N, C-alpha and C positions, 0 to 999 in steps of 0.2 A: 312430250305428251305420252301418257300411258297407253297401253294397248286397249284397256277398257274404254278410255275416252275416244280413241280412234274408232272403235267399234260403234259407239253411240252416234258419233258424227256420221258414220257410213249408213247406219240404220235410218236415222232421221233424214239424211240426204236422199236415200232411195224413196222413202215414204213421201217426202215433200215433192220430189220429181214426179212420182206417180200420180199424186193428186193434181198437180198443175198441168201435166202433159196434155189432157184432152182440151184444155182451155188455151194453152199456148200453141198447140198444133191441131186445131179442130179438123183440118182436112185429112189428117192421118190417124184419126181416132180408131178406125178399124185395124190398121196395121199395128198400132201400139197395143190394142186389145189382143191381137194374135201373139204379140211378143210375150204378154203375161201368160198366155196358154203355153207357149214354148218353154218358158221358165218352169212352169208346173210340170211339163213333160220331162224336162231334164232332171228336176229335183226328184221326181218319183222313180225314174229309171235308176237313179244312183242308189236308191235304197238297196236294191239287189245287186246291180251291176258294179257299183263302186264300193259300197260298205261291206257286202258279203261275197263279192266275186262271182256272182251268178249272172252271166250275161244273157238277159232275156231279150228275145225278139218278138215277144207276144204281148207286151204291155198295152199295145194299141187296141187289143181286144176289149179291154175294160172301157176305153174311150167310146168305142162304137156301141158296146152293150148298154152303157149309160145313156147314150143318145136315143137308142130305140126304146128302152124301158121308160124313159121320161116322156117320149112321144106317145107311147101306148097309154100311160096314165093320164096325160093331158087330154087326149082325145076320148079315152074310154070313160072318163067321168061324165061326159055329156052326150056322146054319140057312140054308135056302134062302130068299132074300129074297122071291121071288115067292110061295112058299107062306106065308110069314110075313105078308105084306100082304094076302092074299086075304080077302075079306069074310066068307067062311064059316068062317074060323079053322081052316085045314088042319093046323096044327101046335100042339102044346102047348109053350108057352114056359116055360123054366125056366133062367134065367141064374144061375150061381153068382157069389159075390163076386169070385173071381179072373177069371172070364169078363167080368164087368161092367167092372171097372177096366182090364183088358187091352184090351177092345174100345174103351172110351172113350179111352184113351191113344192107341192106334193110329188111332182115328177122327179125333181132333183133329189129329194129324200129317198124315194123309191129306187132311183138309179144307184145311189150310194150304198144302200143296204143290200140290194140284189147283187152288186158287184163284189161285195165282201163274201157273199154266199158262193159266187162263181170262183173267187180266189181260193177259198178253202177247198172246194171240190176238186178243181183242177190242180191245186197245189199238191194234194196227196198223190196225184198221178205223176206230174212232171218232176217233182223234186226227188223222185227216185233216180233221175238222170243227172249226169254231171258233165261239165265241159261242153264241147260242141254238141253233144247229144241233147243236153238241156236246151240250148239255143234253138236247135232244129225242131225239137218237140214243141216248144212254145210258138215257134213260127208256124208249125203245122196246124195247130188248132185255131190260130188266128185266121189263116187262109181259109180253113174249113168254115169258120163262122161267117166270113164274107160271102162264100158261095151259098151257104144255107140261107142266109138272109135274102140273097138275091132270088132264091127259089121259093120263098115263103110268101104266098100271096096275101096272107092276113096283114102283113106289114108293108104291103106295096110291091114286094118282089124286087126285080131288077129295075122297075120303073121308078122306085123311090116313093117317098111320102112327104107331102107338104106339111109343114108345121103351122099351128095357129099364128095368125098375123098379129104383130105387136100393136096394141091399141093406143097409138100415139104418133107423134110426128117423127120423121126419120132421125132428126138430131137427138130427140129424147130417147129413141130406141138405141142409137149408138152409144149415148152416155150411160144408159142403164146397163147394157152388157159390158161396157168398159169397167164400170164400177164393180159389177159382179165378178168379173174375171180378175180384176185387180185385188179385190178382197180375198178371193179364193187362193190366188198365188201367194199373197202375203201370209195368209193363214197356214198354207202348206209349209212355207219356209220357217215360220216361227214354231210350228209343231215339230218339225224335223230338228230344229235347233235344240228344242227341249229333249226330244227323244234320243238324239245322239249323245247328249251330255250325261246320260244315265247308264243303267245296266245294259240296255238294248244296244247302245253303241259299242260297248266293250264286247258283248257276245257276237255282234255282227262282224266286227273286225277279227275276232278269234276264228270265226267260221271262214273268213276270207284267207287268213294266214295258214290255217291247217285244220280242216274240219274234223279229221279223225282225232287229233289231239284235243280239240274242243269237246268232242263227245266223251273222250276219256276223262276230261276234267269235270264231267257232270252237266255240261250245257245241253239242253234239249234243242238240238240244232233244227230238227224238223219244225218244232213249234215256232222258233224265231223266224225261220224262213217263211212260213205261212203267214205269220203276223206281219212281217215286212211286206209281203206281196199284197196282203189285205189292205194295208195302209195305202200302198200305191194305187190299188184298185179303187179305194174309197174316194180319193181326190181326183183320179183320172175320170171316173164315171161322172162326177159332178161337172168337170170341165167339158166332157162330151155333151152332157145335157144342155149346158149353156151355149156351147158352140153350135150345136144343131139348131137351137132357136135363134141364134144370132144370124146364121146364114139363111134360115127359113126353109131348108129342104134337106132331106136325108136320102142319100144314095149309098148302097151297101159297100161298093168297092172303092170309090173315090172319096167319099165323105166320112162314112162311119168306120170302115176298117182299111184306111189307106196305108197298107204295110210298106209299100215301096216309097212313100213320101214321109208322112209323120212317123211311121214306125221306125224308119232309118234315121230320121232327123234327130229323134230323142237320144239315140246312141251317139251320133256324131257330136251333138251339142255337149254331151257330158264328157266325151273324150277331149274335145277342144278346150273346155274350161278346166278340166282336171278332175277325174272321177275319184271318189273316196273323200271328197272335201265338201264343206257346206256351201261355200261361195263359188266353187268351181263350176257347178251346173248353171248358176245364175250368170256368171261371166260368159260361159260358153254359149248359152242360149241367146244372150244379147248380141254377141259378135256374130254368131251364125245367122240370126234373123236379119241383121244388117247386111251380111254377105248375100243371103238369099234374096232379099229385096232388090239389091243392086244388080245381081246377075240375072234375076228373073225380069228386070226392067230393061237393062241395057245390053244383055247378052242372050236375048231370047233365041233359042235354037242351040245355044252352046252352054246353057245353064247346067245341064247334067254333066257335061265335060268338066266344067269348073268345079262342080260338087265332087266328082270322082277324083280330081286332082287334089282337092282339099283333104279327102279321106286318105289318100296315099301319103300325103305329107304328114298328116297326123300320126298314122300308124308307123311309118318308117323313121321319121325324124323328130317327132314331137310327142312322144308317148306320155310324158308327165303332164301335158296340158299347160295352159296359161298359168293356172294357180300354182302348179308344181314348179314351173320356171320362176315365177315371182318369189316363191319361198326359198329357192336356191339363190336367187340374185340378192334379195333383201331379207334375210332371215330375221333380223332384229325387228323389222316392221311387223312381223307376225308373232313376235314374242318367242322366237326360237333362239336359244342360246347356243353359240358355236364356240367350242374350246379350241383356240388357235394352236395350242401345243399338240392336241390330239390330231388335228388336221395336218399339221406339219409332219408328225410321225407317220401318219398314213401315207402321205405323199412320198416320204422317204422310203417307205417299204415298197412303194409301187415303182420306184426308179429301176432302170436296168441293172445298175450296180448292186442294188439290194437283192434283186432276183438271182444274181450270180452267187 
């Protein structure tokens, strides 16, 4: 079977499984919905972290920003946001079905566009940093965003903000957000598949390998980095808008800007699957989400110990990730041609006798 045929089978298999999942496992619709969000997290982090070598710890900022922007648009279309979020309950909330879906649709669009603006503005600042300084810089403005949101009374402050209630039955609500997150994750994957196959993918890998040489070759590295971050922000903000409405409540530190949970998870998932690959983030997100659900269910109280152990194992013993290990184990399956004569010569040079 050719590589192209195997890819088609894999694509249709994932698509078919995603369509059937909420009907085959109706009691786990929410958990599977979160899985698609995790896959989107991992895919978008890999744009910078895997393809360009810029390990960001601040991507979760766009998730929370999209959540808040969507909420402001949804509410602001029909009510005064400041009165809506006041703790005394100054207004009686009553969204019709048309108002809910209109507000959600416009809110998701506003979230996506505003996050591109944030990515461009912050990109010109943080992309002057490299290595650990870049990671710390992105982490810093994400932590600051959470604290600022908690102190801003207009959006509910630390007390959070309740989102409009879905106008339908609980099962319909679960299915609606499942389909929305599923379509968004699949769209993200297909867009990145197209993006990496062209000039952007080559430029991104050149930046990862040696940014100074890439600049010397005429590649506008700053432009590509900002474009990559803007693409990540675009999809992350939409996922945040949907996720906030799915759970129905936004709180700044634990829901909108969860740096110590989702912010770390997206990095670990990408490392687990194999960064710098298209399917690695998908595999890593799937395995990690299953690991998280099991440990959070059966090892409650020890789940963070298990997570820490997983991170240590990945960093020390498994740096290539699942995808890298599979490519080394079965290169022919991925269309990688291995010249046995060259491998034998390399091994001969690596022997102690050759070294002497």
